[in-house]
C-alpha positions, 0 to 999 in steps of 0.5 A: 160586153162581148157580143157573139153574132152568128151570121148565115145566108139562106133563102136569099136572106141574111140571118144574124143570131145574137144569143145573150142572157142579158135581156128578158125579152127576145128582139126580132128585127127585119131590115130591108135596104135599097139604094136611095131613089127619088122616084120610089122614096115616097112609096118607101116612106109611106110603107111603114105606116101602111104595113103596121095596119093589118095582116091577112090573119089580123086584117085590122089595126085593132086585131093586130093590137089585140094579138100583140097584147096576147103576146104579153104586150109585145111591141111592134114598130116599123120605120124608115131611115137614110144611111149614106146612099141607102134607105132602110126600112126596119120592122121591130118586134120585142116580145117576152121570152117564154123561158121566163114565163111558166107554162108558155111554149109558143110565144116566140113561135107566134111572135115570129109568125106575126112579124113574118106576116107584117113583112110578107103577108100584109092585108091586101084586096085584089093586088092593092092595099086597102084604099081607106088605109092608104088615103089615111096614112098619106095624110099622116105622112103629109103632116110629117113632111110639113112638120119639118117646116115648123121645126127650124133645126130640122128644116135648116139641116134639110136645106143644108143637105139640099144645097150641099148634096144637090147632085148626089143621091144623099140629097133625097129626103128619107120621108118622101115628097108631098107632091108624089103623094097626091097621085099615088094610089093603093095599087101602085103602092102594092106594086112597089111593095112587091118590088121591094121584097124582090130587090131589097137586101134583107137582114133578119136579127134575133137577139135574146136568150135562146138555143142558136140552132133551134132558133135558126131552124125556126126562122129559116123555115119561116122567112123565105124568098124565091129568086131575087134581083138585088138592087145594087145602085147607089155606089156613088163615090164620095170624092167631091171637088170643092172649088169654092165653099157655098154660102146660102142665106135664107130668110124667114120669120124666125126668132133664133137664127140657125147657122149650119155648116157642112164639111166633107170629111173624105172618110167613112166607116169603111176607112181605117182612119174612121176611128180617128175621125170619131175622136176628132168629132168628139173633141171638135163638137160632139160633147159639152167638153168640145171646142164648139161648146166651150168657145162658141157657146160659153166663152163668146156667148154667141150661140144658144147651142153649138155641136157637130155630128158625122154622117158615118156612111156618107163622109159628112160633118155637120155643125149645128148652131142657134145664134142671133142673126146679127152675130152671124159673121162672128159666130162663123169666124169662131167656128172656123177658128175651132176647125183650124185649131183641130187641124193645127193640133191645138188640143191636149193629150188629157182632152184626147183621153177624156174624149175617148172615155166619153165615146167608149162610155156612149158605145157601152151605153148603146150595148145596154139596149137590144136595139142598140146592139142590133144597130151597131151590128147593122152599121157593119152590114151597111159599110160592108166592114166587120168591126165587132163592138170590142174591136171598135172600142180597141180602135178608139183607144189606140187613136193617136194625136197624130192620127187626129190631126191627119184626119182633121186636115182632110176635112174640107168646108163645103157649104154654109147655110144661114136661116135668119130673120128678115131684119138680120140677113145682111148684118155683118154678112 
């Protein structure tokens, strides 16, 4: 599917128009990007919860929900995620396209106004968010933070990154820190919200069937910022010198041990060999046909699951596996052997072609959803590198075996993290 994207900058905001007849809805997404910062991350994590609770025109959550229902069941969501050394808050509104509704001409205008108000005109009292809402949402966020400790896969991943990126921005938790919530009040949160509007890079996406110039006029008339001070921190170079890989063993009352291994890829979305890294990861651990799945899980029955993923904007490769604590040494050894096999070029051309097909199929699947298209486009904004989907697919298709081996040889083991049961921590370790 060919994606046409028209980008323009006005009023200190980047507008992305993506006209397509493929969907019956119009998707409007506002993305606010800032460098990760330990001092402000908990406020940023809390804002998505608070900003969904009301605007000046619709001061309560109930009134906001009624308005969404009136807009033919429009769907609003707000969330925050970490990408590389940045934190991104996304405001999404999916609304029925009035083109397909008889006698409706204002649905899109009303939807644009509503999302504008959620972002730029929230309900406030005397330069503060409503105290009751902030206190309630602090509890919601606190529960979310604590839930990570119950989800042992998420916990092991968090601890691996804590140890691996100890002195880097990427160690900062995207959901914030419980200790920061206790002292935070509604005025402080509002002050940070104003700072976010002044300093974040803001990109607005409109995707659906519409007349581009007409839509551009609507959104640029509505979404405006005065002078801004773009926060440009966070441009840390990812070249870390690894002298000795770290090995961290932690014990808890867990039934299944978690063995997570972190590697430096020395390659990010911005690099020319990123596409070879993508194919490498597919062969190594991203699919059921990969080396990790076939050897660690199926052949040696050492893992309940074994897979890998890359962090495109940070240059990390993370292996996840669930094992018996007693099998730690053996499982670690076999995972390391799979990495060596990749670096030695121990894979066939048939496996390469099959992996490419799986990756391309994933991309095409992503292009089947409006949010998927927007996320693929926004990847390019974060990386500051333009690679439209059709070009991305071509680049994957043209990856050679030699390129995969070269990129594999750049991958360096950084940190091994094992979360295991009291009785198993030293077995074979």
